[in-house]
N, C-alpha and C positions, 0 to 999 in steps of 0.2 A: 855330672857324675853323681849317682846316689850313694848314700852310705851302705846300701845293701850290696853294691857291686864290689866293695872292698872285701867282703867276706867270702867271695867265690874263689875257689881254688882252681888253677889251670893244671891239668895233668901234664907231666913231663913227656909222655909218649902218647901217640895217637894209636887207638885200638879199634879193631873191627869186631863187631859182635858175631859170634859163630852162627852161620845161617842154618845149621842143622838142628841145634838145640835151642836157639834163640837167646843164648847167653846164660842159660840155667845150668849147663854142664851135664844134664841128665836128659835122656830121651825116653819116650813111652815104651814100655815092654809089658803089655797086658797079658794076663795069664787067667785061665779058667780056675775058679775055686768054688768049693761047696761050703757055704757059710750058713749055718742053721738049717741045713737040708735043702737050701735053695742054691741053684747055680748063679754065680756072680762073677763079674770081671774084676780082678785086683791088679792094680798098676803100681808096682814098687819102683819102676824105672830102672835104668841101667846107665853106666857111664857113657858119655858121648864119645864115639870112636873118632870123631873128626877133630875135636879140640882137646880131647883127653881131660875132661871135666874142668877146664879152665874157664870156658865160656866166651873167650875172645882171642883174637890174634893180634900180634904186634904189627902196626902199620895199617895201611889202607888196602884191603883185599876185596876186589869186586866179586859179587856172586857169580858163579860160573854155571 
């Protein structure tokens, strides 16, 4: 056993990363914007409707 193994923390619960947002809690929401007279796409994002911005679910949930 290495000394580095002693510093690792084991989580008390198992979590599954949200498949919809990839764990970020936000999904893309691109909008058309005119910036400096040029059309551009701006993405401010919006809250993930699947995990409600948490980014993960408790337990092991297989992708459907």
